[in-house]
KOLVOKE-391335 format. One record per residue (C-alpha): x, y, z. Coordinates in steps of 0.02 Angstrom, whole numbers, plus 50000, padded with zeros to 5 digits. Layout:
BEGIN
XYZ ...
This chain:
BEGIN
472265034950925 473415036650773 473685052550675 472485055850535 473075055950355 473705072950300 472925079850143 474255085450021 473695102449957 474255120249959 474285128450131 473295144350127 473975152150285 475635160250239 476405158450412 475985139750422 476585137650240 478265145550285 478465134550442 478055118850343 479235123750204 480655126450327 480385109750415 480185099350259 481645108050174 482815103250317 482125085350316 482375083750127 484145089950138 484525078250279 483815063450178 484875068450029 486445068950137 486075051950210 485785044950037 487475051349976 488375043550128 487455027050138 487445023349951 489045032249895 488025042249773 488325059449699 486815069549751 486315087149705 484755095849769 484045112849721 482525120749804 481685137449760 480495144749887 478915153849841 479855170149868 481195165249745 482545161049872 483655146649824 484255132549935 485475119349876 486445104249934 487815094049851 488965081049928 490315085349802 489975102249722 488455109149636 489475113549484 490125095849462 488355088849485 487595100649356 488995097149230 488765078549250 486875080249231 486995090949077 488245078948996 487225063749041 485645071648975 486445076548810 487135058948785 485475051148828 484585061948700 485895057448567 485705038848602 483855040048569 484225045548393 485175032448292 485985045948180 486525055748330 487155040148411 488305036148263 488945054548267 489235053348452 490295037748441 491225045148291 491665060248398 492215049048542 493305038848425 494115054748355 494455060848533 495265044148585 496335043948425 496965061148462 497355056548641 498325041048585 499285051548460 499715064348596 500305050748713 501395042848579 502175059548535 502505063248718 503295045848737 504445049148590 504965065748660 505345057948828 506475045448734 507395060148657 506585058648484 505645071048381 506175086348482 506075097648336 504765111148354 505015112648543 505555129148616 506645131848766 505165131748887 504525115248815 506245107548831 506425113749009 504725106549056 505205089748976 506855089949073 505955093349235 504755079049203 506215067149172 507145072949330 505565070449433 505295053049362 507105048549393 507015054649571 505475043849603 506315028949524 507885030849629 506895032849787 505935016849745 507575007549710 508375013549871 506835008249971 506884990849896 508764989049930 508484994950108 507134982150135 508204968250063 509654973450178 508494972750330 507854955450280 509614948950260 510134956750424 508694948150513 509124931550431 510974933750483 510444937050662 509334921250664 510794910950595 511974918350722 510764913950863 510544896250794 512454893850791 512564899350973 511194887051023 512074872950925 513694877051014 512864876451184 512034859651138 513694852651079 514554858451237 513204850351343 513374834051246 515254834951278 515024836851464 513774822451468 514944811051374 516384815151490 515334810851639 514824794351556 516634790851516 517164793551695 515774782751760 516244768651640 518144769151665 518364779851818 519794791551837 521114778051840 522294777151693 521674793251614 523134804251568 522884823251559 523174822551369 521864809151349 520634819051455 520924834251347 520774824651185 519214815251233 518114828651156 518814843851069 517654858551036 518344873650948 518254889251056 516864901251018 516644918151106 514814920351151 515014938351210 515824944751046 514674948650897 515854955950772 515464957450585 516514942050552 515454931950678 513814938250601 514414933450427 514994916050482 513704903050434 514594887350507 515424884950674 516684870250653 516444857350793 517564842050799 517144827150911 518394813350938 518304797751047 519874792751140 520454774851165 520174768751343 521774765751439 521964747351495 
């Protein structure tokens, strides 16, 4: 048999009332925390007991929640009144113009203009800002150059490996052609000079990887057919 419907009314027994308050308070705070996590919401919860004790929960900070609530409430009340709405947007426009003016003035000072009226501390602060910005720019530049060097080094290694593979293929073709030449004409009438000149491949040291080898993009390979001896 299911549970009966609970009548929502004040609990007369003080002990039972305190137990119910403690249980439901914990459940309410748990639900508020879950709401903040699941929905990425800013949640603030304030509970006063019958004895005047305060309990609160905020996923950011209670001060931040209250300030946001107060500001939002004031803006909402102003928007309900057309005259107040006009004044509100006028104040917002004034604030934005002042911010733009401050940014423009700061930009001119960074460019070394309109430095009059600045004391030594202001100039020192401006100098520190410029040094910090310059340091960040240099670090970014060095990082980009380092990345480019690494990319070029990897590309050079790939080209070097491809050249080695091409040399090995050319050498294999040379050997196969020599074998075909011997099968076709035999060893009769082949002088040592003709055997050497049948296929000429420039020497290439596979075990040496000097800087000059890595920077070389082309390995010259010359193939030459010799005239058969009659």
